[in-house]
N, C-alpha and C positions, 0 to 999 in steps of 0.2 A: 715183566718187561716195562720199560719206561717209554710211553708213547709221545709225551710232550712235557717239556720242562722250561718254564720261564719265570723269573722273578728275582727281585733284589729290593733292598730297603728303599732305594730311590726310584723304583719303577712305579708308574701309574698305568695300569692296563685298561684300555677302553673296551666298550661293548663290542665293537666291530672286530677288534683283535681277538676277543674271546670267541665270537661266532666263527671266525676264520680258523681258529685253532681247533675247535670242535669239528668243523667240517673236514679239516685235514685229517684228523684222527679217525673219524667215522668213515670217510671215503676209503682210507687205507684198510679198514676192517672189512669192507664189502657189504653187500645188502643184508639186512636183517628182517626176519619175518615177524618177530614179536619181541618187544623191548619193554623193560620195566625200569622205572626210575625210583630211587630211594633218596630223596632230599631230606634235610632237617625240617623240623616243624617251626612254628612261629617264634619259638624261643631263640632261634638262630636267624632271625629276620635279616640281620646285617651280614649274613654269610655269603651273599651274592648267589646263593643256591636258587633263589626264585627266578632271576633272569636266566640262569643257566638251564633250569628246567624248561622254561619257555623256549629257549633256543633248541633244546633237545626235541621238543614237540614240533617246532618249525622244521627241523631236519627230517625227522622220521615220520611225521604225520600219523596216519592210522596205524602204523606199526608200533607206536607207543600206546600200549593198551592199559597200563597200570602205573599209577603214581602212588607210592605208599610213604607218607612222611614218617621219618624215624622218631616215633613218639617216645620210645622207651616207656617210662612210667608216667609221662605227662598226659594231660587232658587232650582229647581229640581237637583238631583244629575246627573252628567255626567256618561256615561258608564265607563270611566276610573276610576272615583271616586268609583263607585260601585265595580269594580274589586279590587281596592287597599284595600278598607275597608272590603269587604265581601268575598274575596277570591273565593273559588270554589262554592259558592252558585249560582245556575243558574240565569243568568241575566233575563231570561224570567219570573221569578217569581215576579219581582219588579213592583210595581204600584206607580204612582205619585199622591200624595195627592194634590187636588185643593181646597185650603181653601176658595175660593170665591164661588165655584159652586157645589162641590160634597159632600155637607154636609146636614144633617137633624138635626132638633132641637128635642131632645128626652124629654125635659122638661124645665121648667122655675123656677129658684130660685127667690122667691118673693122679691120685693123691700124692704119690711119690714125687712127681714133677712139681706140683703146686707147693709142696713142702720145701723142695729144693730152691725154687725161685723166691719164695717168701722168707727164706732163711729160718725156716721152722716156725714161723708165726701162726700159720694155719696148715692143716693137714686134712684136706677133703678133696674128693673128686670134684671136677668142675664140668657141668653139663654144657656142651656147646649147642645152644638153642637158636633157631631162626623161625620166622614166620613161615608157615607151611606153603605159602604162595611161591616162595623162592625156589622150591623144589619142583615146580611145574616144568617138565622137560621141554615144553613148547617155547620157553624163553631161550633166545639165542644171544641175548645181551641184558645184563643187569647193571645199571649205572648207579653206583653209590656216590652221591654228590654231597659235598659239605666242606666246612671250614676247619682248618687245623689251627688250634689256639690252645694255650695252656689250660690244663684241666686238673681238678683236684683228685679224681678217682684213678685216672690212668696216665697222667703226666701231660699228654697232648691229646686233644680231642680228635675224633674222626678216624678214618681208615677202618680197621676191623671193628672198632667200637660202634660204628654206624650200623654194622650187621649184627653183632652179637649182643648189643645193648639196645640200639635204636629200634631194631625189629627183632629183638631177642625175647626170651621168656623170663618169668619171675625167678626161677631157681638160678639161672645163669647170671641175671642182673644182681640179685641179692648177694650171691657168693663173690662176684667180681668186686662189688662195692666194699664188701666186708674185708676182702683180701687187701685192697688198697688202703683202707682205713687202719687196719691193724699193722700194716707195714710202715705207715706213716706218710701222710700226704706231703709233708715238707721235704721228704726224701724223694718224692715222685714228681711234684708239679714242675712243669717246664722241661721235662726230660722225655725224649722219644722212646727210650727203653725203660721199662718198669716191670715189676712182677706181673701186674695185670696185663700189660701189653704182651709179655712173654707167653702167658697162658693163651691169650687170643691168637697170637701168631702160631702157636702150636696147633690150635684148632683150625686155623686157616689152612695150614700146610697139610694137615692130616685128614680133615673132614669136609671142607668146602672148596678145595682147589679145583674140583671138577665143575663147579658152578661158573658160568660165564660172567664173573663180576669184574668190572673195571671201575677204578676209583678216580673221581674227578674232584680234586682238592684245591681249595682256595686259601690264600693268606691275605688278610686285610688289616688296615690300620686307619685310625682317624687322623685327618689332616689337622694339625694344631692351629692353623690360621682360619680355615673355613669351617671346621667342625664336621666335615663330611667324611664318610668312609671311602677309602680308596683301595682298589684291588692291587696288591703288591706282587702276588704270585699266583700262577696257575700250573698245576702239576697233574698229569693224567697217566695212569699206569695200572698194573694188576698185581704189584707185589710191594714188599717193604721199601724198596729203593725210592719209589714215588713218594711215599709217606715220609721217609727220612729227609728228603730234600725239602718238602713242605715244612716239616717240623723245625729244621735248621733255620729257615727263613722266618718262621713264626717266633722262634726264640729271639732272633735278632730284632724283629719288628715289634712284637707284642710284649716284650719283657722290659719293664721299667725299673731300673735300679736307682733307688733314692740315695742321696748323698749322706743322709742322716736318718736315724730312726724317727718315725712319725709319732708324735705325742697326741695329736688330735686329728682324726680322719673323718671326713664327712662324705658319705657315699649316697648318690641319688639312684633310685630304682625307677626307671621309666615305666609309667602306668600301663603302656601297651604291652610291655614285655614281662613285668614282674608282678605277680598277684599272690605269690606264695613264698614262704621262707624256704621251701624246697629248692626254688630257683634263686630267691633273693639272697640266700646265704652265700652266694658268690661274693658278696660284700665282705664276708668273713674269710672265706677260703683264699681269695685272691690277694688280700691285703695283709694277712697275718704275718708273713715273713718280712714285712716292712714296718710293723708296729713295734714301738718300744714297750718294754715291760711297764705296766701301769698306764698304758695308753687308753684313750677314749675312742671308741668306734661308734659313730652316729650314723644310722641308716634311715634315710628319708624314703618312706615307702607309701606313697599316697594311695595306691590301689591294692594294698595288701588285704586279702580277705580270708586266707586259709594258711595252714602250715604245710600240709602235704596236698599234692594234686590228686592223689588217690585217697578214697575215703578211709581205707584201712591204714595207710601210712599216716594220714592226718590224725587219726585216733591214737596211734602209737606215739607220735610226737607229743600230743597233749598229755598222754599218760606218763611218759618217762622224762621228757624235757631234755634240753641241751645242758647237761650237767657234767660233762667231762668224760674222758676215756675210762678211768677206773670204774666210775658209776655205771657207765653204759655196758662195759664188759661184764660186770657183776650181774646187772639186770638181764643181759642176754643169756648168761649161764644159767640163770634161775627161772627164766620165763619162756614158755613155749611160743607165745605170740611173737616175741622178738627173734627167736630161733627160726621161726617160719618166715620171717621178713628181715633177713640180715641187711638188706639195703637200708632199712630204716635205722638199724643200729649204726651202720656206717655213717649215715647222714647225721645222726645225733653226735657222733664224734667230730665230724667235719665242722658242724655248726657251733661247737663249744670253743671258748677262748682258753680252756683249761685253767681258768683263773688268772691268766697272765695279763689280760686287758679287759676292759669293760665293753659291753655291747648294749647299745640303746636303740631299740626299734621305735620309729616314729610313724605310725600308720595314720591313714585317713579314717573315715567313719566305718570302714569295713571290719575293724577289729578293736576290741576293748582293752583297757589297761589290764583287766583281770586275765584275759587270754594271753597277752604278751608276757606279763610277769609270771603266769602259771607255767610257762615252759622255761623259765630261767633267765629271760632277757630283762633289761631295764626298759622303762617306757617313758615316752614323751609324745605329746600330740604333734602331728605333722604341721599344723598351722603355727603352733608355738615355735617349733624348731626352724621351720623355713623362714619365719620372720627374722630369726636371729642369723640364719645363714641363707640368704636369698639366692637360690640356684641360678637365676637369670643373670646375676652379676658376678658369679664366681667363674674362674677359669680352671681347667684341669691342672692339677699340680699345687704348688704352694701359693697360698693367699694370706695376706695380712688384713685382718678385719679393722674397721674404723676404731675399735677400742684397743688395737695393738695386738690382739690375739692372733697367733699363727695357726693356720689349719692346712691340711692337705685335702684337696677336693678331687673326687672321682665321679664323673658323670655317667659312666656305665661300667660296672665291674666285670662284665662278661667279655670285654674287649682286650683284657691284658692280665698281666701278673706283675705284682709289685713286690719288691724285696729290698732289703739292705744287705750289703755284702757279707756281714757277719752271720746272717741267717741262711744264706744260699751258698752251700758248699757243693760244687759239682764233683 
């Protein structure tokens, strides 16, 4: 059921309008005794989920007993991050999701279905896993809150991904990521429907439909003049229709179609948001369909300090590197450590240029040349490259440098998807 739907590319929805929309929906639902909220973590700071979670707390008060950020495989939020993102929502309500230990399997999507939707690329059962807290029968409302935006693993982020990945388990996360990678992310990104989404929708309708989950989904875009994020859409519902409407607006709002292939792309990774290549490689995922053959991708990463946010994943990235799909598939076939962490295999595929363009990471003092080159990337120091491309004077999009060089600049790769028409075939 679709409870609320508003949004367009030209809309700018204010805080009081959001608060009133939530009140309207919650009033219609009637009193609730125990409510849980599942917002994104700090890596989705710009999702507007922080203010919405505050509004949920303001409405339900003591009935909101648990807030569990959808960490997936990410590091737990710090107390400071919780305060910055969620404001006056009491810190004692927050729970840390442990994707390796605190999950239960609520059902299994059969291998025959996975094989069908993947066009035969993979053939394994998919375990639908969620944090065990979601199954507590005392909850009479679970609010999944988050932003719908193009995504490399599933096509469009949020909706069931917030449940089965955000508060899901290692087996489900690994297998879903590997499914998306082997199917081909350029066939997935920007699409509401994908093999990964099909598998999760099967799981929703067969295994968790009895749970009182309602999805609160946002669509945002950066104002080109002010540089500030604006809320373009708000969609609230408990089924695919709600997500589909948000995804359609996100595609219209967050998809940037460039008029010519980019030969040199400079991407900045905000130090508050990006400290690993696990997240920072959005600079690779989100731009690859816009890059010309032989292009240069330069990633300015002042806060980079690790590859994976999980110690096991970090070690696997260091061991195998971003060396392309054939190499990664061969290593996965031959090595148990990758077979047990298929999400790492998927990430290694996602983060490779497949030899089509060059990738140069420019970290601050947190990582060395040896580390960067050891995983297959080119290296340049942040200080040297930012002196050449001063981010404070660049605008998003095409820029002509003083020496006449033309570059394409992206200030935050998490906010959109870039492509050239020749590489995006719907």
